[in-house]
PyMOL commands that place a pseudoatom at each C-alpha (Angstrom):
pseudoatom trace, name=CA, resn=MET, resi=1, chain=A, elem=C, hetatm=0, pos=[93.240, 128.153, 67.933]
pseudoatom trace, name=CA, resn=ASN, resi=2, chain=A, elem=C, hetatm=0, pos=[95.613, 129.617, 65.347]
pseudoatom trace, name=CA, resn=GLY, resi=3, chain=A, elem=C, hetatm=0, pos=[97.939, 131.273, 67.876]
pseudoatom trace, name=CA, resn=SER, resi=4, chain=A, elem=C, hetatm=0, pos=[95.300, 133.131, 69.853]
pseudoatom trace, name=CA, resn=ILE, resi=5, chain=A, elem=C, hetatm=0, pos=[94.438, 132.553, 73.497]
pseudoatom trace, name=CA, resn=PRO, resi=6, chain=A, elem=C, hetatm=0, pos=[90.771, 131.920, 74.287]
pseudoatom trace, name=CA, resn=ASN, resi=7, chain=A, elem=C, hetatm=0, pos=[89.291, 134.628, 76.523]
pseudoatom trace, name=CA, resn=ASP, resi=8, chain=A, elem=C, hetatm=0, pos=[88.279, 132.191, 79.263]
pseudoatom trace, name=CA, resn=LEU, resi=9, chain=A, elem=C, hetatm=0, pos=[91.845, 130.857, 79.506]
pseudoatom trace, name=CA, resn=LEU, resi=10, chain=A, elem=C, hetatm=0, pos=[93.248, 134.374, 79.699]
pseudoatom trace, name=CA, resn=MET, resi=11, chain=A, elem=C, hetatm=0, pos=[90.726, 135.290, 82.409]
pseudoatom trace, name=CA, resn=ARG, resi=12, chain=A, elem=C, hetatm=0, pos=[91.656, 132.210, 84.434]
pseudoatom trace, name=CA, resn=PHE, resi=13, chain=A, elem=C, hetatm=0, pos=[95.326, 133.211, 84.236]
pseudoatom trace, name=CA, resn=LEU, resi=14, chain=A, elem=C, hetatm=0, pos=[94.563, 136.775, 85.329]
pseudoatom trace, name=CA, resn=GLN, resi=15, chain=A, elem=C, hetatm=0, pos=[92.475, 135.509, 88.261]
pseudoatom trace, name=CA, resn=ALA, resi=16, chain=A, elem=C, hetatm=0, pos=[95.169, 133.068, 89.414]
pseudoatom trace, name=CA, resn=THR, resi=17, chain=A, elem=C, hetatm=0, pos=[97.187, 133.758, 92.538]
pseudoatom trace, name=CA, resn=PRO, resi=18, chain=A, elem=C, hetatm=0, pos=[100.650, 135.267, 92.037]
pseudoatom trace, name=CA, resn=GLU, resi=19, chain=A, elem=C, hetatm=0, pos=[102.169, 131.881, 92.950]
pseudoatom trace, name=CA, resn=GLN, resi=20, chain=A, elem=C, hetatm=0, pos=[100.061, 130.142, 90.310]
pseudoatom trace, name=CA, resn=GLN, resi=21, chain=A, elem=C, hetatm=0, pos=[100.991, 132.762, 87.714]
pseudoatom trace, name=CA, resn=THR, resi=22, chain=A, elem=C, hetatm=0, pos=[104.678, 132.288, 88.528]
pseudoatom trace, name=CA, resn=SER, resi=23, chain=A, elem=C, hetatm=0, pos=[104.311, 128.530, 88.106]
pseudoatom trace, name=CA, resn=ILE, resi=24, chain=A, elem=C, hetatm=0, pos=[102.594, 128.999, 84.749]
pseudoatom trace, name=CA, resn=GLU, resi=25, chain=A, elem=C, hetatm=0, pos=[105.320, 131.391, 83.585]
pseudoatom trace, name=CA, resn=ARG, resi=26, chain=A, elem=C, hetatm=0, pos=[108.031, 128.895, 84.622]
pseudoatom trace, name=CA, resn=ILE, resi=27, chain=A, elem=C, hetatm=0, pos=[106.301, 126.142, 82.655]
pseudoatom trace, name=CA, resn=LEU, resi=28, chain=A, elem=C, hetatm=0, pos=[105.990, 128.369, 79.591]
pseudoatom trace, name=CA, resn=ASP, resi=29, chain=A, elem=C, hetatm=0, pos=[109.702, 129.202, 79.897]
pseudoatom trace, name=CA, resn=GLY, resi=30, chain=A, elem=C, hetatm=0, pos=[110.510, 125.475, 80.008]
pseudoatom trace, name=CA, resn=LYS, resi=31, chain=A, elem=C, hetatm=0, pos=[111.651, 125.621, 83.619]
pseudoatom trace, name=CA, resn=SER, resi=32, chain=A, elem=C, hetatm=0, pos=[108.984, 123.513, 85.249]
pseudoatom trace, name=CA, resn=GLU, resi=33, chain=A, elem=C, hetatm=0, pos=[109.820, 122.007, 88.618]
pseudoatom trace, name=CA, resn=ALA, resi=34, chain=A, elem=C, hetatm=0, pos=[109.033, 118.510, 89.756]
pseudoatom trace, name=CA, resn=PRO, resi=35, chain=A, elem=C, hetatm=0, pos=[105.945, 118.476, 91.960]
pseudoatom trace, name=CA, resn=ARG, resi=36, chain=A, elem=C, hetatm=0, pos=[106.709, 118.407, 95.668]
pseudoatom trace, name=CA, resn=PRO, resi=37, chain=A, elem=C, hetatm=0, pos=[105.441, 115.365, 97.513]
pseudoatom trace, name=CA, resn=ALA, resi=38, chain=A, elem=C, hetatm=0, pos=[102.545, 116.017, 99.850]
pseudoatom trace, name=CA, resn=PRO, resi=39, chain=A, elem=C, hetatm=0, pos=[103.606, 116.228, 103.496]
pseudoatom trace, name=CA, resn=THR, resi=40, chain=A, elem=C, hetatm=0, pos=[103.073, 113.094, 105.493]
pseudoatom trace, name=CA, resn=GLY, resi=41, chain=A, elem=C, hetatm=0, pos=[102.494, 112.950, 109.202]
pseudoatom trace, name=CA, resn=PRO, resi=42, chain=A, elem=C, hetatm=0, pos=[101.140, 115.578, 111.554]
pseudoatom trace, name=CA, resn=LEU, resi=43, chain=A, elem=C, hetatm=0, pos=[101.235, 119.246, 110.556]
pseudoatom trace, name=CA, resn=MET, resi=44, chain=A, elem=C, hetatm=0, pos=[102.364, 120.236, 114.063]
pseudoatom trace, name=CA, resn=MET, resi=45, chain=A, elem=C, hetatm=0, pos=[105.132, 118.363, 115.860]
pseudoatom trace, name=CA, resn=MET, resi=46, chain=A, elem=C, hetatm=0, pos=[106.087, 118.057, 119.500]
pseudoatom trace, name=CA, resn=MET, resi=47, chain=A, elem=C, hetatm=0, pos=[109.610, 119.240, 120.253]
pseudoatom trace, name=CA, resn=GLY, resi=48, chain=A, elem=C, hetatm=0, pos=[110.800, 115.686, 120.874]
pseudoatom trace, name=CA, resn=ASP, resi=49, chain=A, elem=C, hetatm=0, pos=[109.413, 114.474, 117.548]
pseudoatom trace, name=CA, resn=ALA, resi=50, chain=A, elem=C, hetatm=0, pos=[111.031, 117.380, 115.715]
pseudoatom trace, name=CA, resn=ALA, resi=51, chain=A, elem=C, hetatm=0, pos=[114.309, 116.550, 117.453]
pseudoatom trace, name=CA, resn=LYS, resi=52, chain=A, elem=C, hetatm=0, pos=[114.073, 112.907, 116.332]
pseudoatom trace, name=CA, resn=LEU, resi=53, chain=A, elem=C, hetatm=0, pos=[113.324, 113.939, 112.758]
pseudoatom trace, name=CA, resn=LEU, resi=54, chain=A, elem=C, hetatm=0, pos=[116.378, 116.219, 112.679]
pseudoatom trace, name=CA, resn=GLY, resi=55, chain=A, elem=C, hetatm=0, pos=[118.569, 113.856, 114.684]
pseudoatom trace, name=CA, resn=VAL, resi=56, chain=A, elem=C, hetatm=0, pos=[119.232, 116.407, 117.412]
pseudoatom trace, name=CA, resn=SER, resi=57, chain=A, elem=C, hetatm=0, pos=[118.282, 116.878, 121.069]
pseudoatom trace, name=CA, resn=ARG, resi=58, chain=A, elem=C, hetatm=0, pos=[115.195, 118.698, 122.325]
pseudoatom trace, name=CA, resn=ALA, resi=59, chain=A, elem=C, hetatm=0, pos=[117.530, 121.331, 123.753]
pseudoatom trace, name=CA, resn=THR, resi=60, chain=A, elem=C, hetatm=0, pos=[118.833, 121.969, 120.229]
pseudoatom trace, name=CA, resn=ILE, resi=61, chain=A, elem=C, hetatm=0, pos=[115.266, 122.431, 118.983]
pseudoatom trace, name=CA, resn=TRP, resi=62, chain=A, elem=C, hetatm=0, pos=[114.689, 125.033, 121.708]
pseudoatom trace, name=CA, resn=ARG, resi=63, chain=A, elem=C, hetatm=0, pos=[117.973, 126.752, 120.758]
pseudoatom trace, name=CA, resn=MET, resi=64, chain=A, elem=C, hetatm=0, pos=[116.777, 126.852, 117.150]
pseudoatom trace, name=CA, resn=VAL, resi=65, chain=A, elem=C, hetatm=0, pos=[113.528, 128.470, 118.357]
pseudoatom trace, name=CA, resn=LYS, resi=66, chain=A, elem=C, hetatm=0, pos=[115.513, 131.025, 120.369]
pseudoatom trace, name=CA, resn=LEU, resi=67, chain=A, elem=C, hetatm=0, pos=[117.704, 131.799, 117.318]
pseudoatom trace, name=CA, resn=GLY, resi=68, chain=A, elem=C, hetatm=0, pos=[114.620, 132.205, 115.107]
pseudoatom trace, name=CA, resn=LYS, resi=69, chain=A, elem=C, hetatm=0, pos=[115.360, 129.182, 112.900]
pseudoatom trace, name=CA, resn=LEU, resi=70, chain=A, elem=C, hetatm=0, pos=[112.091, 127.562, 114.041]
pseudoatom trace, name=CA, resn=GLU, resi=71, chain=A, elem=C, hetatm=0, pos=[108.899, 129.216, 115.232]
pseudoatom trace, name=CA, resn=ARG, resi=72, chain=A, elem=C, hetatm=0, pos=[107.096, 127.802, 118.226]
pseudoatom trace, name=CA, resn=VAL, resi=73, chain=A, elem=C, hetatm=0, pos=[103.305, 127.704, 118.206]
pseudoatom trace, name=CA, resn=GLU, resi=74, chain=A, elem=C, hetatm=0, pos=[101.516, 127.748, 121.548]
pseudoatom trace, name=CA, resn=ILE, resi=75, chain=A, elem=C, hetatm=0, pos=[98.540, 125.395, 121.229]
pseudoatom trace, name=CA, resn=LEU, resi=76, chain=A, elem=C, hetatm=0, pos=[97.569, 125.541, 124.922]
pseudoatom trace, name=CA, resn=PRO, resi=77, chain=A, elem=C, hetatm=0, pos=[99.024, 127.692, 127.707]
pseudoatom trace, name=CA, resn=GLY, resi=78, chain=A, elem=C, hetatm=0, pos=[102.583, 126.421, 128.183]
pseudoatom trace, name=CA, resn=THR, resi=79, chain=A, elem=C, hetatm=0, pos=[102.254, 123.765, 125.442]
pseudoatom trace, name=CA, resn=PHE, resi=80, chain=A, elem=C, hetatm=0, pos=[104.226, 124.349, 122.267]
pseudoatom trace, name=CA, resn=ARG, resi=81, chain=A, elem=C, hetatm=0, pos=[104.607, 122.706, 118.871]
pseudoatom trace, name=CA, resn=VAL, resi=82, chain=A, elem=C, hetatm=0, pos=[106.601, 123.464, 115.737]
pseudoatom trace, name=CA, resn=ARG, resi=83, chain=A, elem=C, hetatm=0, pos=[105.271, 123.270, 112.192]
pseudoatom trace, name=CA, resn=ARG, resi=84, chain=A, elem=C, hetatm=0, pos=[106.388, 120.215, 110.285]
pseudoatom trace, name=CA, resn=THR, resi=85, chain=A, elem=C, hetatm=0, pos=[106.997, 122.348, 107.171]
pseudoatom trace, name=CA, resn=ASP, resi=86, chain=A, elem=C, hetatm=0, pos=[109.365, 124.570, 109.181]
pseudoatom trace, name=CA, resn=VAL, resi=87, chain=A, elem=C, hetatm=0, pos=[111.304, 121.543, 110.439]
pseudoatom trace, name=CA, resn=GLU, resi=88, chain=A, elem=C, hetatm=0, pos=[111.517, 120.125, 106.899]
pseudoatom trace, name=CA, resn=ALA, resi=89, chain=A, elem=C, hetatm=0, pos=[112.678, 123.533, 105.638]
pseudoatom trace, name=CA, resn=VAL, resi=90, chain=A, elem=C, hetatm=0, pos=[115.595, 123.385, 108.076]
pseudoatom trace, name=CA, resn=VAL, resi=91, chain=A, elem=C, hetatm=0, pos=[116.602, 120.090, 106.488]
pseudoatom trace, name=CA, resn=GLY, resi=92, chain=A, elem=C, hetatm=0, pos=[116.234, 121.610, 103.012]
pseudoatom trace, name=CA, resn=LYS, resi=93, chain=A, elem=C, hetatm=0, pos=[118.498, 124.532, 103.931]
pseudoatom trace, name=CA, resn=ALA, resi=94, chain=A, elem=C, hetatm=0, pos=[121.112, 122.160, 105.334]
pseudoatom trace, name=CA, resn=GLU, resi=95, chain=A, elem=C, hetatm=0, pos=[121.119, 120.103, 102.114]
pseudoatom trace, name=CA, resn=GLY, resi=96, chain=A, elem=C, hetatm=0, pos=[121.192, 123.093, 99.751]
for i in range(1, 96): cmd.bond("trace and resi %d" % i, "trace and resi %d" % (i + 1))
show_as sticks, trace
zoom trace
């Protein structure tokens, strides 16, 4: 390869999403991150399940929704869920 980048590799980089390009740049800079584990469990959680996961009451989950810390998703009229990734992000913010 003698220091040059093959055209097909360059084209793949240019066609990558901005997130993928950022990841590639971080790797090239020696700042690669450990891969995140794939989420386990349902993608949408009932309020009670989210409360159990966070160790809080359902009322606290609803307060978090009201404050904008969690987003409710209406799956049927009057039936709401929260995204598991949003609930896990709350935990991540609390730890960091």
